[in-house]
C-alpha positions as CSV (number, residue, x, y, z in Angstrom):
1,M,-70.8,-70.0,-61.4
2,N,-70.5,-67.6,-64.4
3,F,-66.7,-67.1,-64.9
4,F,-67.3,-64.4,-67.4
5,K,-69.5,-62.2,-65.2
6,N,-67.7,-59.1,-64.0
7,D,-68.4,-59.5,-60.3
8,K,-66.7,-57.0,-58.1
9,V,-64.7,-58.7,-55.4
10,L,-64.1,-56.5,-52.3
11,L,-60.8,-57.4,-50.8
12,P,-60.3,-56.7,-47.1
13,M,-58.1,-53.6,-46.4
14,P,-54.7,-54.6,-45.2
15,E,-54.1,-53.9,-41.6
16,K,-52.2,-50.7,-40.9
17,K,-48.7,-51.0,-39.7
18,R,-48.0,-49.3,-36.4
19,I,-45.0,-47.0,-36.0
20,V,-43.8,-45.5,-32.8
21,I,-41.5,-42.4,-33.0
22,L,-39.4,-41.4,-30.0
23,I,-37.8,-38.0,-29.6
24,D,-36.1,-36.3,-26.6
25,N,-38.5,-33.3,-26.5
26,L,-40.9,-31.3,-28.5
27,S,-39.0,-28.0,-28.5
28,V,-38.6,-25.9,-31.7
29,G,-35.6,-27.7,-33.1
30,G,-34.3,-29.1,-36.4
31,A,-34.9,-32.8,-35.5
32,Q,-38.4,-32.0,-34.2
33,R,-39.2,-30.0,-37.4
34,Q,-38.1,-33.0,-39.5
35,V,-40.4,-35.3,-37.5
36,I,-43.3,-33.1,-38.2
37,E,-42.5,-32.9,-41.9
38,Y,-42.2,-36.7,-41.9
39,L,-45.6,-37.1,-40.2
40,K,-47.3,-34.6,-42.5
41,G,-46.1,-36.4,-45.6
42,A,-46.6,-40.0,-44.4
43,S,-49.4,-42.2,-45.7
44,H,-51.9,-42.3,-42.8
45,D,-54.0,-44.8,-44.8
46,R,-51.2,-47.3,-44.5
47,F,-49.6,-46.4,-41.1
48,D,-50.8,-45.7,-37.6
49,F,-48.4,-43.4,-35.8
50,H,-47.7,-42.8,-32.1
51,L,-45.2,-40.3,-30.9
52,V,-43.4,-40.5,-27.6
53,N,-41.9,-37.3,-26.0
54,L,-39.3,-38.1,-23.4
55,D,-39.6,-34.6,-21.8
56,A,-43.1,-33.9,-20.6
57,T,-42.1,-30.3,-19.6
58,I,-41.3,-29.3,-23.3
59,K,-44.4,-29.6,-25.5
60,T,-44.0,-26.5,-27.7
61,L,-44.7,-28.4,-31.0
62,A,-47.2,-30.8,-29.6
63,P,-50.2,-28.9,-31.1
64,Q,-48.9,-29.4,-34.6
65,I,-48.6,-33.1,-34.1
66,E,-52.0,-33.3,-32.4
67,A,-53.5,-31.5,-35.4
68,L,-52.6,-34.6,-37.4
69,N,-54.6,-36.8,-35.1
70,I,-51.5,-38.5,-33.8
71,P,-51.5,-39.6,-30.2
72,I,-48.6,-38.3,-28.1
73,H,-47.3,-40.1,-25.0
74,H,-45.5,-37.6,-22.7
75,I,-42.9,-39.2,-20.4
76,E,-41.3,-37.4,-17.4
77,H,-37.7,-38.6,-18.0
78,S,-34.8,-37.2,-16.0
79,G,-31.2,-38.1,-15.4
80,F,-28.7,-39.9,-17.5
81,F,-30.1,-43.4,-16.9
82,N,-33.6,-43.8,-15.4
83,M,-35.0,-47.3,-14.9
84,K,-38.5,-45.9,-14.6
85,T,-38.3,-44.4,-18.1
86,L,-37.1,-47.8,-19.4
87,K,-39.9,-49.7,-17.7
88,T,-42.5,-47.2,-18.9
89,L,-41.3,-47.5,-22.5
90,V,-41.3,-51.3,-22.4
91,K,-44.8,-51.4,-21.1
92,L,-45.9,-48.8,-23.7
93,F,-44.4,-50.8,-26.5
94,R,-46.1,-54.0,-25.3
95,D,-49.4,-52.1,-25.2
96,I,-49.1,-50.5,-28.6
97,Q,-47.5,-53.5,-30.3
98,P,-45.6,-51.4,-32.9
99,D,-44.2,-53.0,-36.1
100,L,-41.5,-50.4,-36.1
101,V,-39.8,-48.2,-33.5
102,Q,-37.9,-45.1,-34.8
103,T,-35.8,-42.9,-32.6
104,Y,-34.5,-39.3,-32.8
105,L,-31.7,-37.8,-30.7
106,F,-29.4,-39.5,-28.2
107,T,-31.7,-40.0,-25.2
108,S,-34.4,-41.5,-27.4
109,D,-31.9,-43.5,-29.3
110,T,-30.7,-45.1,-26.1
111,Y,-33.9,-45.8,-24.3
112,G,-36.0,-46.5,-27.4
113,R,-33.6,-49.1,-28.9
114,L,-33.1,-50.9,-25.5
115,A,-36.9,-50.8,-24.7
116,A,-37.8,-52.1,-28.1
117,K,-35.4,-55.0,-27.7
118,L,-36.8,-55.8,-24.2
119,A,-40.4,-55.5,-25.4
120,G,-39.7,-57.9,-28.3
121,R,-40.4,-55.4,-31.1
122,P,-39.3,-56.6,-34.5
123,K,-37.8,-53.6,-36.2
124,V,-35.8,-50.6,-34.9
125,I,-34.5,-47.6,-36.8
126,C,-32.1,-45.1,-35.3
127,S,-32.0,-41.6,-36.9
128,I,-28.6,-39.8,-36.6
129,R,-28.9,-36.1,-37.4
130,G,-25.2,-35.1,-37.5
131,M,-21.7,-35.9,-36.3
132,D,-22.5,-34.8,-32.7
133,P,-19.2,-33.2,-31.7
134,W,-20.5,-32.9,-28.1
135,K,-20.5,-36.6,-27.6
136,K,-18.0,-38.2,-25.2
137,K,-16.5,-41.7,-25.3
138,H,-19.3,-43.1,-23.2
139,H,-21.9,-41.8,-25.6
140,F,-20.2,-43.6,-28.5
141,W,-19.8,-46.7,-26.4
142,V,-23.6,-46.7,-25.8
143,D,-24.3,-46.2,-29.5
144,K,-21.9,-48.9,-30.5
145,I,-23.4,-51.4,-28.1
146,L,-27.0,-50.6,-29.2
147,L,-26.1,-50.9,-32.8
148,K,-26.5,-54.7,-32.3
149,V,-30.2,-54.2,-31.8
150,T,-30.6,-51.6,-34.6
151,D,-31.9,-52.8,-38.0
152,V,-31.2,-49.6,-39.9
153,V,-29.5,-46.3,-39.2
154,I,-30.8,-43.3,-41.1
155,V,-28.5,-40.3,-41.7
156,N,-29.5,-37.0,-43.4
157,A,-26.1,-36.5,-45.2
158,G,-23.7,-38.9,-46.8
159,N,-20.7,-37.3,-45.0
160,V,-22.0,-38.7,-41.8
161,I,-21.5,-42.3,-42.9
162,P,-17.6,-42.3,-42.8
163,H,-17.9,-40.8,-39.3
164,L,-20.2,-43.6,-38.1
165,K,-17.9,-46.2,-39.7
166,K,-15.0,-44.7,-37.6
167,V,-16.7,-44.3,-34.2
168,W,-19.3,-47.1,-34.3
169,G,-17.6,-49.6,-36.7
170,I,-20.9,-49.7,-38.6
171,H,-21.1,-51.6,-41.9
172,E,-22.1,-49.3,-44.7
173,N,-25.0,-51.6,-45.8
174,K,-26.7,-50.8,-42.5
175,V,-26.8,-47.1,-43.1
176,K,-29.3,-45.3,-45.4
177,T,-29.2,-41.6,-46.4
178,I,-32.5,-39.7,-46.5
179,H,-31.9,-36.0,-46.9
180,N,-34.0,-33.5,-45.0
181,G,-37.2,-32.3,-46.6
182,M,-39.0,-29.0,-45.9
183,D,-42.5,-27.8,-46.7
184,I,-41.5,-24.4,-48.1
185,S,-45.2,-23.3,-48.2
186,R,-44.6,-22.2,-44.6
187,F,-42.7,-19.3,-46.1
188,D,-45.5,-18.2,-48.4
189,H,-47.2,-16.1,-45.8
190,F,-45.6,-13.9,-43.2
191,R,-46.3,-10.8,-41.1
192,P,-45.2,-7.4,-42.5
193,A,-41.5,-6.8,-41.7
194,D,-42.3,-3.4,-40.1
195,E,-44.7,-5.0,-37.7
196,V,-42.2,-7.6,-36.6
197,R,-39.5,-5.0,-36.1
198,A,-41.8,-2.8,-34.1
199,E,-42.5,-5.7,-31.7
200,F,-38.8,-5.6,-30.8
201,G,-38.4,-1.9,-30.8
202,I,-36.4,-1.8,-34.1
203,P,-36.8,1.1,-36.5
204,A,-38.4,0.2,-39.8
205,D,-35.4,1.6,-41.8
206,A,-32.6,0.0,-39.7
207,M,-30.4,-2.8,-40.9
208,V,-31.3,-6.1,-39.3
209,I,-29.0,-9.1,-39.2
210,G,-30.5,-12.3,-37.7
211,M,-29.9,-15.9,-36.9
212,V,-32.2,-18.8,-36.1
213,G,-30.7,-21.5,-33.9
214,R,-30.4,-22.8,-30.4
215,Y,-28.3,-20.9,-27.8
216,T,-25.6,-23.6,-27.6
217,F,-21.9,-23.9,-28.2
218,E,-22.3,-25.3,-31.8
219,K,-24.2,-22.2,-33.0
220,D,-21.5,-19.7,-32.0
221,H,-23.6,-16.7,-31.1
222,E,-20.4,-15.3,-29.3
223,S,-18.8,-14.4,-32.7
224,M,-22.0,-12.6,-33.7
225,I,-22.0,-10.5,-30.5
226,E,-18.3,-9.6,-31.0
227,S,-19.0,-8.7,-34.7
228,M,-22.0,-6.5,-33.6
229,A,-19.7,-4.7,-31.1
230,Q,-17.3,-3.9,-34.0
231,L,-20.1,-2.6,-36.2
232,Q,-21.3,-0.4,-33.3
233,N,-17.9,1.0,-32.8
234,Q,-17.7,1.8,-36.5
235,G,-21.0,3.8,-36.2
236,H,-23.3,1.4,-38.1
237,D,-27.0,1.5,-37.3
238,V,-27.5,-2.3,-37.0
239,Y,-29.7,-4.6,-35.0
240,F,-29.4,-8.3,-34.4
241,L,-32.3,-10.7,-33.9
242,A,-31.3,-14.1,-32.5
243,M,-34.3,-16.5,-32.4
244,G,-33.8,-19.6,-30.3
245,Y,-33.4,-21.2,-26.9
246,G,-30.8,-23.1,-25.0
247,N,-28.5,-23.5,-22.0
248,K,-26.3,-20.5,-23.0
249,H,-29.1,-18.0,-22.8
250,E,-27.9,-16.3,-19.6
251,K,-24.3,-16.4,-20.6
252,L,-25.1,-14.7,-23.9
253,Q,-27.3,-12.1,-22.2
254,T,-24.3,-11.3,-19.9
255,M,-22.0,-11.0,-22.8
256,I,-24.4,-8.7,-24.6
257,H,-24.6,-6.5,-21.6
258,E,-20.8,-6.4,-21.2
259,Y,-20.5,-5.2,-24.8
260,Q,-23.2,-2.6,-24.2
261,L,-25.5,-4.1,-26.8
262,D,-28.6,-4.5,-24.7
263,D,-30.9,-2.6,-27.1
264,R,-29.2,-3.8,-30.2
265,F,-28.6,-7.6,-29.9
266,I,-32.0,-9.2,-29.1
267,L,-32.5,-12.7,-27.9
268,T,-36.1,-13.4,-28.8
269,G,-36.3,-16.8,-26.9
270,Q,-38.2,-19.8,-28.2
271,R,-40.8,-19.0,-30.9
272,T,-42.7,-20.8,-33.6
273,D,-42.8,-17.9,-36.2
274,A,-39.4,-18.3,-37.8
275,P,-40.8,-17.3,-41.3
276,D,-42.0,-13.9,-39.9
277,L,-38.6,-13.2,-38.2
278,I,-36.6,-14.2,-41.3
279,H,-38.7,-12.0,-43.5
280,A,-37.9,-9.0,-41.1
281,M,-34.1,-9.6,-41.5
282,D,-31.9,-8.0,-44.2
283,I,-29.2,-10.6,-43.6
284,C,-29.6,-14.1,-42.2
285,V,-26.5,-15.6,-40.7
286,L,-25.4,-19.2,-40.1
287,A,-22.4,-19.1,-37.8
288,S,-22.4,-22.7,-36.6
289,H,-19.2,-24.6,-35.8
290,S,-21.1,-27.7,-36.9
291,E,-24.6,-28.6,-38.0
292,G,-26.9,-31.5,-37.8
293,C,-30.7,-32.2,-37.7
């Protein structure tokens, strides 16, 4: 053998690690958007991803994930605790054999961590997206119990860590902070503002205030409706665009009608063109009591 000859040695490619990501649904939400940004930026040469959606009825963002050639497993989960969901996940994990299971949002945090343990998967990451003021004692009890089968908890803001230490009793060494990232190139191209306004019957020269967020308690659309009523009473020519979805849609619509703002305060419903709507606004408002995701 010639030890001085420059022979090329082809080393075998290391086997890809498999990662399963669980999330409660694929609606247009902050956590869902972060999952998509994560999957877009991840190294697909090193990792094989699978995504599990626990609400087969909500698939709004599925095409964006499918465009990345990532398989999606839709599960028809319902109820607070569903043994069928747990069994389905355990079987799925045993079939896929992931090296890592990562969960987003409470339902996925609960079923995903428990199923990963039962399926004998080695590593589990739980992603906490905020302080979750909606959670009751039993939610924190579940989180605290499942902390025992969680390897790492990822938060998106350092201020969440003292909160988790208080309600979970978590050791700081088990928590890692990874701030949210966003591909701002999404905002490089948008429809003309006049075109968007015309879609909602808003004059091109009117003042437009807007907000992007779920129709839920945390976002406080009620204050915006009351503020709009005051502006109307003062004679201002103002419109409000509220892009979102949620369990308070009907209540907000009733409130809008009671304040006689039907043609001024517009609930657009769930959409995927936030950059277009934001571009059509003169003022964009964040009125939330609390924020996460």
